[in-house]
C-alpha positions as CSV (number, residue, x, y, z in Angstrom):
1,X,59.8,167.0,115.3
2,X,57.5,167.3,112.0
3,X,54.5,168.4,114.0
4,X,56.3,171.3,116.4
5,X,56.3,172.6,113.7
6,X,55.1,173.6,109.3
7,X,56.8,171.5,106.9
8,X,57.6,173.2,103.7
9,X,56.9,172.4,100.3
10,X,59.4,174.2,98.4
11,X,62.2,175.8,100.1
12,X,64.5,178.2,99.2
13,X,68.8,178.4,99.4
14,X,70.5,182.0,99.9
15,X,71.5,182.0,96.1
16,X,67.9,182.1,95.0
17,X,66.8,184.7,97.6
18,X,69.5,187.1,96.3
19,X,67.8,186.7,93.0
20,X,65.0,186.6,93.7
21,X,66.3,190.0,95.9
22,X,67.5,191.3,92.9
23,X,64.8,190.2,90.3
24,X,61.6,191.6,92.6
25,X,63.3,195.0,93.0
26,X,63.9,194.9,89.2
27,X,60.7,193.8,88.2
28,X,57.9,194.2,91.3
29,X,55.2,192.0,92.9
30,X,56.5,188.2,90.8
31,X,55.3,184.7,91.3
32,X,56.4,181.8,90.5
33,X,54.6,179.2,89.1
34,X,56.7,175.4,87.9
35,X,57.0,175.0,84.4
36,X,56.0,171.7,83.1
37,X,58.4,170.4,80.6
38,X,57.3,171.6,77.5
39,X,59.6,174.3,76.3
40,X,62.0,174.2,78.9
41,X,61.7,171.5,80.3
42,X,60.3,171.4,84.1
43,X,62.4,174.9,85.8
44,X,60.8,177.2,87.9
45,X,60.2,179.9,86.5
46,X,59.9,183.6,87.4
47,X,57.2,186.1,85.8
48,X,55.5,189.6,86.6
49,X,52.2,188.6,88.5
50,X,50.5,191.1,86.5
51,X,51.3,189.3,83.0
52,X,50.4,185.3,84.2
53,X,47.1,183.5,85.6
54,X,46.7,180.8,87.6
55,X,44.1,179.0,86.1
56,X,41.9,176.9,88.9
57,X,44.1,174.0,87.9
58,X,46.6,175.1,90.8
59,X,47.3,174.9,93.8
60,X,50.4,177.3,96.2
61,X,53.1,175.3,97.5
62,X,54.2,178.3,99.1
63,X,56.0,180.7,99.4
64,X,59.9,181.8,98.9
65,X,61.8,184.9,99.3
66,X,58.2,186.4,99.9
67,X,57.2,185.1,96.8
68,X,54.5,182.7,95.4
69,X,55.2,179.2,94.8
70,X,52.2,177.8,92.0
71,X,52.5,174.3,90.1
72,X,49.6,172.4,88.5
73,X,47.5,169.9,90.2
74,X,48.1,167.1,88.2
75,X,52.1,167.5,88.1
76,X,51.5,168.1,91.8
77,X,50.3,164.7,92.1
78,X,53.5,163.4,90.9
79,X,55.3,165.6,93.4
80,X,53.2,165.5,96.5
81,X,56.2,163.8,98.7
82,X,59.2,165.7,97.6
83,X,59.8,169.1,99.1
84,X,61.0,171.4,96.5
85,X,65.0,173.5,96.7
86,X,64.9,175.8,94.8
87,X,68.4,176.8,93.4
88,X,70.1,178.9,91.4
89,X,72.9,178.2,88.9
90,X,75.1,179.7,85.8
91,X,73.3,179.4,82.6
92,X,69.9,180.6,80.4
93,X,66.9,180.6,82.6
94,X,63.4,179.9,81.2
95,X,63.0,181.6,77.3
96,X,60.2,183.5,80.0
97,X,60.9,183.6,83.0
98,X,62.5,186.9,84.6
99,X,65.6,185.7,85.2
100,X,67.6,184.7,81.7
101,X,69.7,188.0,80.8
102,X,70.9,187.4,84.5
103,X,72.7,185.1,83.4
104,X,71.7,182.5,85.4
105,X,69.0,180.3,86.4
106,X,66.2,178.8,88.9
107,X,67.0,175.4,89.3
108,X,65.1,172.8,91.3
109,X,65.9,170.3,93.2
110,X,64.2,167.8,95.2
111,X,64.7,165.9,98.2
112,X,61.8,162.4,99.7
113,X,60.5,164.1,102.9
114,X,60.5,161.7,106.3
115,X,57.7,159.9,107.6
116,X,56.5,162.6,109.5
117,X,56.5,164.5,107.4
118,X,54.1,162.7,105.7
119,X,51.8,162.8,108.4
120,X,52.0,166.6,108.8
121,X,51.4,167.3,105.4
122,X,48.2,164.8,104.7
123,X,46.9,167.1,108.0
124,X,48.1,170.4,106.1
125,X,47.2,169.9,102.3
126,X,48.2,172.5,100.1
127,X,46.3,176.0,98.3
128,X,43.9,174.6,95.6
129,X,43.5,177.8,93.5
130,X,40.1,179.4,92.7
131,X,40.3,180.8,89.6
């Protein structure tokens, strides 16, 4: 039952966790930001924390593989009823995303939350970023 356990807004597949671990070993402290569809489409992108400024218009959806995952508040309004499932597939990642040279790219899949999950989430809002 959803009220007995935490409902994760973002999760990762084992393959994604493996790539996250590899990239954390190579690059140290990193974060994810779900891009809004500009140059590289809508994709989860990984950046060194020191090179990406999370702003007051971002929300933190959770943590995957020990890495925080952010999205713009305006984009979250569209995605709030879905769980993001971060996976990897062969290909080139976003132009500035750390996985680009690996030959793999992060990909967002999603599923709609069930009614009991939505009820739990209503009482547990996303973390707003204070910039």
